[in-house]
N, C-alpha and C positions, 0 to 999 in steps of 0.2 A: 950523796949530800949536795953535790953541785946541782943536780936536777931539781932538788927541793928548793934551793936558793933561787934558781932561775924562775921556777914556777911562782915563788913568792914575789919576786921582782915584777914578773909579768902581771900578776894579780894586782899589785900596787899600782902599776901603770894604768891598768884597765879601770880600776876604781877611781884613780885621779882623773882620768879622761871623762868618766861618767859624772863625777862630781862637778867638773868644770862645765860639762854640757848641761847638767841639771841647773846649775846656778845661772848660766848664761840664758837658758830658755826662760826660766821663771822671772829672772830679773828684767828681761825684755818685756814680759807680759805685765809686770808690775808698773814698769815705766809707761806703758801704753795706757793703763788704767789711771795712773796719776795724771797723764796728759789730758785724758777725757774729763777728769775731775776738775782740773785747772780751767779748762774751756768753759765748763758750767759756772765755776766760781767767778770768773772774770767777765762773764756776760753782763753788759750794763742794763740789767733789768730795771733797776730803780730809775735810771735816766729815761728809759722807755716809758715808764709809768707817769712821768711828769707831763707827757703829751695829753693826758686826760684832764689836766688842770685847765686847759683851754675850754673844756666843756663845762656844763653846769654841774658842779660837784654836789648834786643832791640826789636823793632817791636811789634808783638802780645804779647810777654811775658811782655814787659815793660808796654804796655797799660793795660793789665789785672791786673798787680801788682798795678798800680796806682789807678785803679778802685776799687780793693778790699780794698786797704788801706784807700781810701776816704770813702768807705762804712762803714768800721768797725770804723773809727774815728767818723763818725756821730753817729753810734750806741752807742759808749762809751761816747762821749762828749755831745751828745744831748738827745738821747733816754733814756739812763739810768737815768740822772737827772730828766727827765720828769716822769719816772716811780717812782722815789723816792718821788716826789711831790704828785703824785696820790696815792701812798701807804699811805703817811701821811694824805692826805685828807680822805682816806677810814677809817683810824683809828679814825679820828675825827668824822666822820659820825656814826661810831659804838657807840662812847661815847654818842652822842646826839640822837641816835636812829632814824637817818634820812634814813629810808629804801630805798626810791626812789632814792635819791642822791647816796646812797651806791651801789645800783645795777648798776646804770649808770657808776659809777667810776670803779667798778670791771670789767665791760664789756670793758672799755677803757684799763684797765691794761692788761687784757687777750689778746686783739687785738695787743697791742704794744709788749707784750712778744712773741706772736706767730710770728709777723712780724720780730722781731729781731732774733728769732730762725731760721726762713727761710733764713734771710740774712746770718747768721752764717753758716748754712748748705750749702748754695750756695757757699760761699767762700771756705769752706773745700773741697767740692766736686770738685770745679774748680781747687784748688791746687793739689788734688790727680790726677785729669785727666791730668793736665799740666805736673807735675813731672813724672807721670807714662808714659805718651805718649813719653817723651824724652827717657826713658830707653827702653820701648818696641820698639820704632822706631829703636833705635840703634841696639838692638839684632836681630830683624826681618830683618832689612836691611842688616846686615852683612851676615845673613844666605841666604837671597835672592841673594845677589851678589855672594856668593860662589856657589850656585846652577847655577847661570847664567854662571859663568866661567867654571864650570864642563860641562855644556851642550855644550858650544862652543867648548871645547876641544874634547868632544866625537864626535861631528859632524866633526871636522877637522881630527881627527884620524881615523874615519870609514866612510869616504865619500861614498864609494861604497855601504855600507849597507843602506844608506839613499836615494840613487838613485836621482830622480828628486826633492826630498824634500829639498835638501841641501840649495839651494838659498832662497826658501820661509822661511825656518827655520832661516837662518842667518838674513834675513830681519826682521823677528819677534823679534829676539834677539837684533837687533840694536835699535829697538824702545824702549828698556829699558834704553839706555844710556841717552837720554834727560831727562827722568824722574828721573834717578839717580842724575843727575846734579841739577835738580830742587829741589829735596829733600835736597841736600847739601846746596843749597842757602837758602831755607826756614829755615833749622836748624840753619845756621849761623846767620840769621836775627831774630832768636827767635820765628819763626812761627811754633811751634811744632805741633799744632793741624792740621794745613794745611798739614804739612809734614806727619802726621798720615794718612790722607786721601790717599796720594800718596802711602804709604806703603801698606795699605789695598788693593788698586786697583791693585798694582803690584803683590802682593802675590796671589790674585785671578787669575790674568792673568798667572802668573808663574806656579801655580799649574797645570793648563790645559796644558800649553806649554811644561813644563818639563815632564809631564806624556806622552804626545804623542811622545816626543823625545825618551822615553824609549820603547814605543810600536811599533813605525814605523819600525825599523829593523826586528822585529819578524813578523809583518804583511807582509812586503815586501818579507821576506824569504818564508813565506807560499804561498803568491800569485804568486811569480815569480819562486819558486823552488819546494817546497813540493807538492803543489796542481797540477802543471803541470806534475810533475813526476808521481803522482798517475793517472792522466788522461792518460798518455802514457802507463802505466802498464795496465790500464783497456782496452785501445784500442788493445794492443797486446794480452791480454787475450781473447778478443772477437774474434780476427782473428784466434787464435789457436782453440778456441772452435767451431767456424764455420767450420774450417778445419776438425774437428773431428765429424762432423754431428750433432752438437748441434743446436736445434731450440731456438734461443734467441731473435727473432725479437720483440716479445711481450714486452721485457724489454725496448726497445727504448733507448739503451745505448748511441748510437752516438748522438741522438737528445739531450739527457740530458747533455752529455759532452760538446756539442757545447753551450748550454745555460749557463753552468758553465763558459766556456771560455769567453763568452760575459760579464758575471757578473764580471769576473776578470779584464777585460779591464776598465769597469766603476769604479771599486774599485780603480784601479791604478790612474785614473784621479782624483778621489775624494781625495786620499791621497796626490797627487802632489799639490792639492790646500789646503792641511791641513784641509780638511773637513772630520773629523774622526768620526762623529756621526754615529753609527750603523755599523761601519767597523768590530768590534769584533763579533757582532752577525752574520754578513754576513759570516765571515770566519768560524765560528762554524757551521753555517747552511750548508755551502759547504762541510765541512768535514763530516757532518752527511749524506749528500746526496751521497757522494763518498762511505762511509761505507755501505750504503744501496745497492748501485750497486755491491760492492764486495760481500755482503751477498747474493744478488740475483743470482750472477754467481756461487758462491759456492754452493748455494742451488741446482742449476741445475746439478752440478757435482755430488753431493751426490745423487740426484734423479736418475741420469743415472745409478750409481752404484747399487742403490736399484732395479731399473727396470731390469737391466741385471741379477741381482742375484735372483730375485723372479719371473721373467716372466714364466719360465718353470714350477716352483713349482705350481704357481697359475693355469697354463694351465692344469697340471695333476690333481690338486685338483678339478678344475671345471669339468673336464671330468669324474672323479670318482663320484662326487656327482650327476652330470647329469644322469649317468647310474643308480645310486641307486634310484634317484627320479622316473625315468621311471619304474624301477622294482616295486617300491611301488605303482605307478599309476596302473600298471597291476594287482598287488596283491590285491588292494582294490576292483577291479572288481569281483574277485573270492570270496573274503571274504564276500562281500555284498550278495552273493548267499546263504551263510550259516548263516550270522549274520546280525541283524538289527543294523545299525549305524546311529546316529543322523545326521541331515543335515549339521550342522557346521563342524563336524568331517569329514564327507565324502568329504567336499570341500578342505580339507588341501592338499592332494596330487596334485589335479589339480592346486591349487594356487601356490604350490611349483614348479610345472612343468612350469607354466607361468613365474614365477620369474627367474628360472634358465635359461630359454630360453632368457629372456631379458639380463641377465648377460653374456650369451654366445655372444650375439650380441655386447654388450659393449666391451667385450674382443676382438672380431674381429676388432672393430674400433681401439683399442689400437695397435693391431698387424699391421694394415694398417698404422697407424701413425708412428710406429717404422720403417717400411719398407720404407716409403716415406718421413720421416723426416718432418712431417707437424704439430707437436705439441711439446710443451715444456715437458721435462722430469719431471719437477715438477708437471705438470698437470697429466701426465700419472701415476706418483707415487700415487697421490691422488686417481685416479680412480682405480688403482690396489688395494690399501688399502681398498677402499670402496667395491670392488668386493670380496676381501678376507673376510671381515667382514660379508658380506651378505651370502656368500657361507657357512661360518661356522655356521651362524644362521640357514640357511635352512637345513643343515646337522643335526644339533641338533634337530630341529623340526621334521625332518624325522625320526630320531632315536626314539624320544619319541612316534611318531605315530606308528612306527613299533612295539614298545614295547606294546603299547595298543592293537594292533591287535593280537600279540602273547598272551597277557593276556586274550583275548576273548576265545581262544582255551583252555588255562589253566583253566580259570574260568569254562568252560563247563565241563572239565574233573573233576575238583574239586567238582562241583555240583553233577555230577553223582556218584562220590565216596562217598560224604557226604550223598546223597540220599540212597545209598545202606546201609551205616552204620546206618542211622536213621531207615530204614525199619527193620534191624536186631534188633536194640535197642527196637523198638516197639514190635516186636515178643517176645523178651525176657521178656518185661513187661507183655505181655499177658500170657506167659507160667508161669511166677512167680505167677500170680493171680490164675491160675488154679491148680498149684501145692502147693498152700499155705494152703491147708487144712482148707478152710473157707467155711461157708455155702453158700455164694453167693457173687456176685460182686455188690457193691452199684451202684445206678443209675447214680450218678454224675461221678463216675470213668468210667462206661461204656460209658457215653456220651463223656467224654474226649478222650477215646480210639477211638471212631468213628470220632471225630473231627481231631485227629492226623492223622488217616488213610486218611481222606478226604484231608488234607493239603498235605500229601505225594503224593496223586493221582494228585492234581493240579500241583505239581512240575513235575511229570512224563509227564503230558499232555503238559506243557509249553516247555519241552525239545523236544517234537515231532514237534513243530512248525517250519516252514521254511519260511523266515530266523529266526534264534533264536533272541529273545529279551532278552539279558543277564541281562539287568537292571531289567526287570520284573521277570526273572527266579530267580535272587538273592533275590529279595523281597519275592517271594513265598517261597524260601528256608528258609529265616529267620522266616517266619510265621510257617513253618513246624517244624523247630528246637524248636521254643518257645512252640508249642503244645506238642511235644514229651517230652521236659524237664518238662513241667507241669504235664503231666500224669505219668511220671516216678516218679516225686517227691511225688505226691499224693499216688501212689501205694506203694512206700517204706514206707511212713508214715502209710498207712493202715495196711500193713503187720507187721510193728513194733507194732502198737496198738493191733492187733489181738494177737500177741505173748504175749504182756504185760497183756492183758485181761486174757488169759489162765493161766498165772503165778499168777495173782492176785487171780483168782478163786481157783486155787490149794492151794495157800497160805491161803486163807480164809476158805477152807474146814475144817481146824483144829478147827474152832470155831462153825461150824454148829450144831453139836450135843448139845453143851452147850449154845448156844445163838440163840433163835428163830428169833430175829430181823435180825441178820446177815444172817441166813438161808434164810429169806424172801427176803432180799435185793439182795443176790447172785442169787436167783431164777429169780428176775426181770432182773438182768444183763444178765443171760443166755438166757432169753426170747428175750431181745433186740438183743443179739448176733445172735440168730437164725433168726431174722427178718432183718439182715444185717445192723442194726443200731449200728455200732461199736463204734462210738464216745460216744453215750448214754450209751452203755454197759460198756465202760471204766470208765465213770464218776460214774455210779452206783456201780460198783465193788470196785473202789478206795475209795468211800465214806464209804462203808460197813466195809472194813478192817481198815480204819483210825479211825472209831468210836470205834471199839473194841480194836485197838492197834495203838495209835498215833505214827507216824513215820514209819509205816509199809511200805509205798510206797518207802521211801528211802532205806529200807532194801531190798525190792523186786528188786529195780533198781541195787543195789550192787550185788544181787544174779544173775541177768541177765548177768552182766559183768563177773561173775565167773562161768557161766553155764557149761562151758566145764569141770570144776573140782569139782562142787558142786551138790549134789543130794538132793532134798527136801524130 
């Protein structure tokens, strides 16, 4: 029983909470709708509509005013009371928890508020447009009429500058007057929005017309004066240059000038009809073409100066290099009798000779063109520049090749001199071995001496070949130098070891009488020495003295350094 009572109490509490939440939620929603309704209701629309009364209350203005007033009267007198009733019903449904009826009523309220809001916004927007149109119309029309008057004055004051466009322009300007009058009529009758359409159309038309009125004098001045003047100058320049033996037929100046004149005629016809589209681009293009012709003629003048200034210099340089190339071609024949030259190197003089002959032929063509006036100077300039560059390249290549030929002779002389020096160096090594007071020469040293002598012999033999292969000779020489260096180094090392052995044995003699082990070790070292085993002898002698006197080797080395002043 207690559980049932508790459950009932809990259920009542839950229902109470839900009821409170339901009421609070929908009451808040109703209050927001009521607030929106009051905002619409209290909007001073009638006060806003009084602004129209400063306009002409006729025609379109009067019709709109009456429509807006009737609309807003219906909103205030009919729709607002309906909303009040619906809001009251909604509150009642909340109290009675009639959810379905409440939702339907709230939907109705929202629809009516939204519709009233749209009606209000439409009236305010229409008011702004109507009042604003009157002010904008008045300002823009005054400006348009002023521009119209200025344009007419300009045409009347400068009729020659407008040429055949005077009458078409005046006719176009006359078409504005009926529309000005229509604008005034519409404004007086309160038809401001229709008047606005006229203002917009006239402004668009005026922008184009007033712009071309500003442009036409400039275009006509260019087409009738400036451009024809440039054409006359170009024709005069062409005649003068032809009289001075310039070849300029390739430029087709007359043909291009005639084409420009024809274009000018078509442009004048278009301007007379006030067909201005593309005229500016046409004028700019013609000026660019005239500039190109001026530049082309100027280029020929500059080119002629270049040709006259450089012709003899290039002729002399071509003759000089041609002679040197021929000398190199002859020289290579004799050099190949003495020296072997690889196939690619040997082709260089012949290739240079063929190229220089071709350049001489090209220069002969230029000479003929100058004499007979059969080519443009700009073309001759390019060819002379090309010949100059190629002659310079051929000359540099020839110099490099000549240096390589000269180097062959120098290399041979250097090899012979080095061979002589290496032979003497090897003889000195041999003498030092025989004068070194040693029992004999070790087998490896003897073999190295023979190897070095054999390498020197190979170099001598390679120098006797005809033609000489200096690449091979230099390779043999490097082998010989390596062999002589090695045997010399080994010999110096040997002689130093021999001297060191003698000093060690002399130094160790002081211990022989008192130390039999030292005596025996030194005897072994002496025996190795007599058998030409100098490295073993050095090791044995050094071990003997170091055992009896640690640090003895360091002392002996110091004595060797002071041998000129110290006696053991």
